[in-house]
C-alpha positions as CSV (number, residue, x, y, z in Angstrom):
1,M,-15.9,-14.6,-5.6
2,T,-13.1,-17.0,-6.0
3,V,-11.9,-18.9,-2.9
4,F,-8.4,-20.3,-2.9
5,R,-7.6,-23.3,-0.7
6,T,-4.0,-23.9,0.5
7,S,-3.0,-27.4,1.2
8,R,-1.3,-28.1,4.5
9,A,1.0,-30.7,3.0
10,T,4.2,-29.0,1.8
11,S,7.3,-30.6,0.4
12,T,10.7,-30.3,2.0
13,M,11.9,-27.9,-0.8
14,D,8.8,-25.7,-0.2
15,R,9.5,-25.2,3.4
16,V,10.6,-21.8,4.6
17,P,14.0,-21.9,6.2
18,E,14.0,-21.4,10.0
19,E,14.9,-17.9,11.1
20,Q,18.6,-17.6,12.0
21,T,19.1,-16.3,15.5
22,A,22.1,-14.1,16.4
23,E,24.7,-15.2,18.9
24,P,23.8,-14.5,22.6
25,I,26.6,-11.9,22.9
26,T,25.4,-10.1,19.8
27,Q,21.8,-10.1,21.1
28,Y,23.0,-8.7,24.4
29,L,25.0,-5.9,22.6
30,Q,22.0,-5.1,20.4
31,R,19.6,-4.8,23.4
32,T,22.1,-2.7,25.2
33,V,22.6,-0.3,22.3
34,Q,18.8,-0.1,21.9
35,R,18.4,0.8,25.6
36,V,21.1,3.5,25.4
37,R,19.5,5.0,22.3
38,A,16.1,4.9,23.9
39,V,17.4,6.8,26.9
40,D,19.2,9.2,24.6
41,R,16.1,10.0,22.6
42,R,14.1,10.7,25.8
43,R,16.8,12.7,27.6
44,P,19.5,13.9,25.1
45,L,20.9,16.5,27.5
46,L,21.7,13.8,30.1
47,W,23.9,11.9,27.6
48,D,25.6,15.1,26.5
49,L,26.3,16.1,30.1
50,H,27.9,12.8,30.9
51,L,30.1,12.8,27.8
52,T,31.2,16.4,28.4
53,A,31.9,15.8,32.1
54,F,34.0,12.7,31.1
55,W,36.2,14.6,28.7
56,T,36.5,17.6,31.0
57,T,37.6,15.4,33.8
58,A,40.1,13.6,31.6
59,A,41.6,17.0,30.5
60,L,41.9,18.1,34.1
61,I,43.6,14.9,35.0
62,D,46.0,15.4,32.1
63,L,46.7,18.9,33.4
64,Y,47.2,18.2,37.1
65,G,48.8,14.9,36.6
66,G,51.4,16.4,34.4
67,G,50.7,14.2,31.5
68,W,50.6,17.2,29.1
69,T,54.3,18.0,29.8
70,R,55.4,14.7,28.2
71,I,54.2,15.8,24.7
72,T,54.3,19.5,24.9
73,R,56.9,21.5,22.9
74,N,56.9,24.4,25.4
75,P,56.8,23.2,29.1
76,D,56.9,26.9,30.2
77,V,53.2,27.6,29.3
78,P,51.5,29.0,32.3
79,E,49.3,26.6,34.2
80,G,46.4,29.0,34.2
81,L,46.5,29.2,30.4
82,V,46.6,25.4,30.2
83,L,43.6,25.2,32.4
84,A,41.7,27.7,30.3
85,L,42.6,25.8,27.1
86,S,41.5,22.5,28.6
87,L,38.1,24.0,29.5
88,A,37.8,25.8,26.2
89,L,38.4,22.5,24.3
90,T,36.0,20.3,26.4
91,A,33.1,22.4,27.7
92,P,31.7,23.3,24.2
93,L,31.2,19.6,23.6
94,L,27.9,19.9,25.4
95,R,26.3,21.4,22.2
96,R,28.2,19.3,19.7
97,R,25.1,17.5,18.4
98,T,22.7,20.5,18.1
99,H,25.2,23.1,17.0
100,P,28.4,21.3,15.7
101,R,29.6,24.1,13.4
102,T,29.2,26.7,16.2
103,V,31.1,24.5,18.6
104,L,34.0,24.1,16.1
105,L,34.2,27.8,15.6
106,V,34.2,28.3,19.4
107,M,37.0,25.8,19.8
108,A,39.0,27.2,16.9
109,P,40.6,30.1,18.9
110,A,41.7,27.6,21.6
111,L,43.1,25.3,19.0
112,L,45.2,28.2,17.5
113,V,46.4,29.3,21.0
114,N,47.2,25.7,21.8
115,A,49.4,25.5,18.7
116,W,50.9,29.0,19.0
117,T,52.1,28.4,22.6
118,G,53.3,24.9,21.8
119,A,51.2,23.4,24.7
120,L,49.8,20.8,22.3
121,L,47.2,19.5,24.7
122,Q,45.7,16.1,23.9
123,A,42.2,17.7,24.5
124,A,42.7,19.4,21.1
125,L,42.0,16.0,19.5
126,L,38.4,16.3,20.7
127,H,37.7,18.7,17.8
128,L,37.6,15.5,15.6
129,L,34.5,14.5,17.5
130,V,32.9,17.8,16.4
131,V,34.1,17.1,12.8
132,F,32.3,13.7,13.0
133,H,29.0,15.4,14.1
134,I,29.3,18.0,11.3
135,T,29.7,15.2,8.8
136,V,26.7,13.3,10.2
137,R,24.3,16.3,10.5
138,R,25.3,19.0,8.1
139,P,25.7,19.3,4.3
140,L,28.9,17.7,3.1
141,R,29.9,20.8,1.1
142,S,30.7,22.5,4.4
143,L,33.6,20.1,5.0
144,W,36.1,22.2,3.1
145,W,36.1,24.9,5.7
146,V,36.1,22.3,8.5
147,A,39.3,20.9,7.0
148,V,40.8,24.4,7.0
149,V,39.9,25.1,10.6
150,S,41.1,21.6,11.7
151,T,44.4,21.8,9.8
152,A,45.4,25.4,10.4
153,P,46.6,24.7,14.0
154,V,48.8,21.9,12.9
155,V,50.4,24.1,10.2
156,L,50.9,26.7,12.8
157,T,52.7,24.2,15.1
158,V,54.9,23.1,12.2
159,L,55.9,26.7,11.5
160,R,56.4,27.9,15.1
161,H,57.5,24.7,16.9
162,P,59.1,22.4,14.3
163,R,60.3,19.0,15.3
164,G,61.6,16.7,12.6
165,T,59.9,16.9,9.2
166,A,56.5,18.5,8.6
167,D,55.2,15.0,7.5
168,E,55.5,13.8,11.1
169,D,52.9,16.4,12.2
170,L,50.7,16.7,9.1
171,G,50.5,13.1,8.2
172,P,48.9,11.7,11.4
173,H,46.6,14.7,11.6
174,L,45.3,14.3,8.1
175,M,44.8,10.6,8.6
176,S,42.8,11.3,11.8
177,L,40.7,13.9,10.0
178,L,40.0,11.5,7.2
179,V,39.0,8.7,9.6
180,A,36.6,11.1,11.5
181,V,35.0,12.1,8.2
182,A,34.8,8.5,6.9
183,I,33.1,7.3,10.1
184,G,30.7,10.3,9.9
185,V,29.9,9.5,6.2
186,T,29.3,5.8,7.1
187,V,27.0,6.6,10.0
188,R,25.1,9.2,7.9
189,T,24.7,6.7,5.0
190,R,23.4,4.0,7.3
191,R,21.0,6.5,9.0
192,D,19.7,7.7,5.7
193,H,19.3,4.1,4.5
194,T,17.4,3.2,7.6
195,V,15.2,6.3,7.3
196,A,14.5,5.4,3.6
197,L,13.6,1.8,4.6
198,E,11.3,3.0,7.3
199,D,9.6,5.4,4.9
200,R,9.3,2.7,2.3
201,A,7.8,0.3,4.9
202,R,5.4,3.0,6.0
203,R,4.3,3.7,2.4
204,L,3.9,0.0,1.7
205,E,1.7,-0.3,4.8
206,I,-0.4,2.6,3.6
207,E,-0.6,1.2,0.1
208,R,-1.5,-2.2,1.5
209,D,-4.3,-0.7,3.6
210,Q,-5.6,1.3,0.6
211,Q,-5.6,-1.8,-1.6
212,A,-7.4,-3.7,1.1
213,R,-10.1,-0.9,1.3
214,L,-10.4,-0.8,-2.5
215,A,-10.7,-4.6,-2.7
216,A,-13.4,-4.5,0.1
217,A,-15.3,-1.8,-1.7
218,A,-15.1,-3.7,-5.0
219,E,-16.3,-6.8,-3.3
220,R,-19.2,-5.0,-1.7
221,T,-20.1,-3.6,-5.1
222,R,-19.9,-7.1,-6.6
223,I,-22.0,-8.6,-3.9
224,A,-24.6,-5.9,-4.1
225,R,-24.8,-6.4,-7.8
226,E,-25.3,-10.1,-7.4
227,M,-27.9,-9.6,-4.7
228,H,-29.7,-7.2,-6.9
229,D,-29.7,-9.5,-9.9
230,I,-30.8,-12.6,-7.9
231,I,-33.5,-10.9,-5.7
232,G,-34.8,-8.4,-8.2
233,H,-35.2,-11.0,-11.0
234,N,-36.7,-13.8,-8.9
235,L,-39.1,-11.5,-7.0
236,S,-40.3,-10.0,-10.3
237,V,-41.0,-13.5,-11.7
238,I,-42.8,-14.4,-8.5
239,T,-44.9,-11.3,-8.6
240,G,-45.9,-12.0,-12.2
241,L,-46.8,-15.6,-11.4
242,A,-48.8,-14.5,-8.3
243,D,-50.8,-12.0,-10.3
244,G,-51.5,-14.6,-13.1
245,G,-52.4,-17.2,-10.5
246,R,-54.9,-14.8,-8.8
247,Y,-56.7,-14.1,-12.1
248,A,-56.7,-17.8,-13.1
249,A,-57.9,-19.1,-9.7
250,A,-61.5,-18.2,-10.4
251,K,-61.7,-19.7,-13.9
252,S,-59.0,-22.4,-14.0
253,P,-57.9,-23.9,-10.7
254,E,-55.4,-26.1,-12.7
255,R,-53.6,-22.9,-14.0
256,A,-53.6,-21.5,-10.5
257,A,-51.9,-24.6,-9.2
258,Q,-49.4,-24.5,-12.0
259,A,-48.7,-20.8,-11.0
260,L,-48.2,-21.8,-7.4
261,D,-45.8,-24.6,-8.4
262,A,-43.8,-22.1,-10.5
263,I,-43.7,-19.7,-7.6
264,A,-42.4,-22.4,-5.3
265,G,-39.7,-23.4,-7.8
266,T,-38.6,-19.9,-8.4
267,S,-38.5,-19.2,-4.6
268,R,-36.4,-22.3,-4.1
269,Q,-34.0,-21.3,-6.9
270,A,-33.6,-17.8,-5.4
271,L,-33.0,-19.2,-1.9
272,T,-30.4,-21.6,-3.3
273,E,-28.5,-18.8,-5.1
274,L,-28.6,-16.6,-2.0
275,R,-27.4,-19.4,0.2
276,R,-24.5,-20.1,-2.2
277,L,-23.6,-16.4,-2.2
278,L,-23.8,-16.1,1.6
279,D,-21.8,-19.3,2.1
280,V,-18.9,-17.7,0.1
281,L,-18.9,-14.8,2.6
282,R,-18.4,-17.1,5.6
283,D,-15.0,-16.6,7.3
284,D,-15.0,-19.7,9.5
285,E,-15.1,-22.3,6.7
286,P,-14.6,-21.0,3.2
287,A,-16.9,-22.6,0.7
288,P,-15.6,-24.4,-2.4
289,A,-15.3,-22.3,-5.5
290,D,-17.9,-24.4,-7.3
291,L,-20.6,-23.1,-4.9
292,T,-20.2,-19.5,-6.2
293,P,-23.2,-18.4,-8.1
294,Q,-21.8,-18.0,-11.6
295,P,-24.5,-18.7,-14.2
296,A,-23.5,-19.0,-17.8
297,L,-25.2,-19.0,-21.2
298,A,-26.0,-22.6,-20.7
299,D,-28.5,-21.5,-18.1
300,L,-30.2,-19.1,-20.4
301,D,-33.0,-21.4,-21.4
302,R,-34.0,-21.9,-17.7
303,L,-34.0,-18.1,-17.3
304,L,-36.2,-17.7,-20.3
305,D,-38.6,-20.4,-19.2
306,G,-39.0,-18.7,-15.8
307,V,-39.8,-15.4,-17.5
308,R,-42.3,-17.1,-19.8
309,R,-44.0,-18.8,-16.8
310,A,-44.3,-15.3,-15.2
311,G,-46.4,-14.3,-18.2
312,L,-43.9,-12.6,-20.6
313,P,-43.6,-14.2,-24.0
314,V,-39.9,-14.2,-25.0
315,R,-38.4,-15.1,-28.3
316,A,-34.7,-15.9,-28.4
317,T,-32.4,-15.9,-31.5
318,V,-28.8,-16.9,-31.5
319,H,-26.3,-16.4,-34.4
320,G,-22.9,-18.0,-34.3
321,D,-21.0,-20.2,-31.8
322,P,-20.9,-18.9,-28.2
323,A,-17.2,-19.8,-27.6
324,I,-16.4,-17.1,-25.0
325,S,-14.9,-17.0,-21.6
326,P,-17.1,-17.6,-18.4
327,G,-16.7,-14.0,-17.3
328,R,-18.2,-12.7,-20.5
329,Q,-20.9,-15.3,-20.4
330,L,-21.9,-14.1,-16.9
331,T,-22.0,-10.5,-18.1
332,L,-24.4,-11.4,-21.0
333,Y,-26.5,-13.6,-18.7
334,R,-26.9,-10.8,-16.1
335,V,-27.7,-8.1,-18.7
336,I,-30.4,-10.4,-20.2
337,Q,-31.7,-11.1,-16.8
338,E,-31.9,-7.4,-15.8
339,A,-33.4,-6.4,-19.1
340,L,-36.2,-9.0,-18.9
341,T,-36.8,-8.2,-15.2
342,N,-37.3,-4.5,-16.1
343,T,-39.7,-5.6,-18.8
344,L,-41.7,-7.6,-16.3
345,K,-41.9,-4.6,-14.0
346,H,-42.6,-1.8,-16.4
347,A,-43.7,-3.0,-19.8
348,G,-47.3,-3.6,-18.8
349,P,-49.8,-6.2,-20.0
350,D,-49.7,-7.9,-23.4
351,A,-46.0,-7.1,-23.8
352,T,-43.6,-9.4,-25.6
353,A,-39.8,-9.5,-25.5
354,G,-37.0,-10.6,-27.9
355,V,-33.4,-11.6,-27.2
356,T,-30.9,-11.6,-30.0
357,L,-27.3,-12.9,-29.5
358,S,-24.8,-12.6,-32.3
359,Y,-21.3,-14.1,-32.0
360,A,-18.7,-13.0,-34.5
361,T,-15.8,-15.2,-35.6
362,S,-13.4,-12.6,-34.2
363,G,-14.8,-13.1,-30.7
364,A,-16.9,-10.0,-30.6
365,V,-20.5,-10.4,-29.2
366,T,-23.6,-8.3,-29.8
367,L,-26.7,-8.6,-27.6
368,T,-30.0,-6.9,-28.2
369,V,-33.0,-7.2,-25.8
370,T,-36.3,-5.5,-26.9
371,D,-39.8,-5.4,-25.7
372,T,-43.1,-4.1,-27.0
373,G,-44.3,-2.5,-23.8
374,R,-45.4,1.0,-23.0
375,G,-42.0,2.5,-23.7
376,G,-41.3,4.0,-20.3
377,A,-37.9,4.0,-18.8
378,P,-37.5,0.7,-16.8
379,T,-34.4,2.0,-15.0
380,T,-33.0,5.3,-14.0
381,N,-29.5,6.5,-13.5
382,S,-30.1,6.5,-9.7
383,G,-30.9,2.8,-9.6
384,R,-28.6,-0.2,-9.6
385,G,-30.1,-1.9,-12.7
386,L,-28.8,0.2,-15.5
387,T,-25.6,1.1,-13.5
388,G,-24.9,-2.6,-12.9
389,M,-25.3,-3.4,-16.5
390,R,-22.9,-0.6,-17.6
391,E,-20.4,-1.7,-15.0
392,R,-20.4,-5.3,-16.1
393,T,-20.1,-4.2,-19.7
394,A,-17.2,-1.8,-19.0
395,L,-15.2,-4.6,-17.3
396,Y,-14.7,-6.1,-20.8
397,G,-14.3,-2.9,-22.7
398,G,-17.8,-3.1,-24.1
399,T,-20.5,-0.5,-24.6
400,L,-24.2,-0.6,-23.5
401,E,-27.1,1.5,-24.8
402,A,-30.5,1.6,-23.2
403,G,-33.5,3.6,-24.3
404,P,-36.9,3.7,-26.0
405,R,-37.1,2.1,-29.4
406,P,-37.3,4.5,-32.3
407,H,-40.7,5.7,-33.6
408,P,-43.0,4.2,-34.7
409,E,-41.9,1.1,-32.8
410,R,-43.0,0.8,-29.1
411,G,-41.1,-0.5,-26.2
412,W,-37.6,-0.5,-24.8
413,R,-34.3,-1.6,-26.3
414,V,-31.0,-2.6,-24.6
415,H,-28.1,-3.0,-26.9
416,L,-24.7,-4.4,-25.7
417,R,-21.5,-4.9,-27.7
418,L,-18.4,-6.7,-26.3
419,P,-15.2,-6.3,-28.4
420,E,-12.9,-9.1,-29.4
421,E,-11.5,-10.8,-26.4
422,S,-7.9,-10.1,-26.0
423,A,-5.4,-13.0,-25.6
424,P,-4.1,-13.5,-22.0
């Protein structure tokens, strides 16, 4: 486990700029808009009722106040028809957000009658609000018939109640229609962009959590492998030394004392490695990186001496120059440690072991660990030993073979090959 430390001292150029705050009036407007939207999300009908009531009241004021007579082209339109047109052009707004196309179709007859009679009520402009909602909520390909429904009353007014040139009626209407569509497209684009950003943020959070879980699982696996290597090997050595000391106690007290000294040294070494591993896992005060238990091939002689003191004669042969990375050295060290530990456990009495390391000039490495024991399987697929060796080897694209030595030879053989190390 590599622990990174971040210095508290930062230069002026490395400092993150302070977050810029909006103007007070902007913050107030943002908070107000957020509150209105929150109320609208909880009670959409309440907002629709208020807006519909507002425009209906405005239409009735225009009717009874006589405002419509100032722009009409036919002041003789019956008041009852004007009232009906005012309600027909405002009441459907209640469903403008949920069913905008239906609302426009409901308003279309009133728009045509308004144009045919020449009343030209200002409430007819409210259909542009419906056009806006259609642009926001419905497929844009439906705008062609929306434009036809919206423009047909104006054309009818030009034909039946002309005043000046046709451009004076069609021009402002087409401009208003384009503005309503443009605002709708802008709102829709912003809404889709916001939804996309929220979805991306949600997916990034999910991906972050997944990566954290994968990293935690990988770290647990690594720690379990390190614990297995440290505890399994050292306990096997201690067991071998204890058995040898028990047999030597009756005949040679000096040999028994040597065995006890070796047991004490091996125990202290195991405790030191475990303490270093556990110190790295502390959250309150991260341990320096150099305390992480990362043995290398330079520690191989000490490993072999401990195995020999446990009663297993080991012969080591090295060919070539071990100029490889620390990670590959750790893999080789742990595989040798696991193989010799299995030999101590399963090879039986009078067994010997051999370790052969070959370093090619290309960077490839070959390791062979053999013993002359009974030939039984020291590890099984269900245990961590062989699985851990294969996992370590696979990290560097290598292969590992473990099995009995071919007849007539006795014992067990572990063969590892690491390919040429790729350049960073």
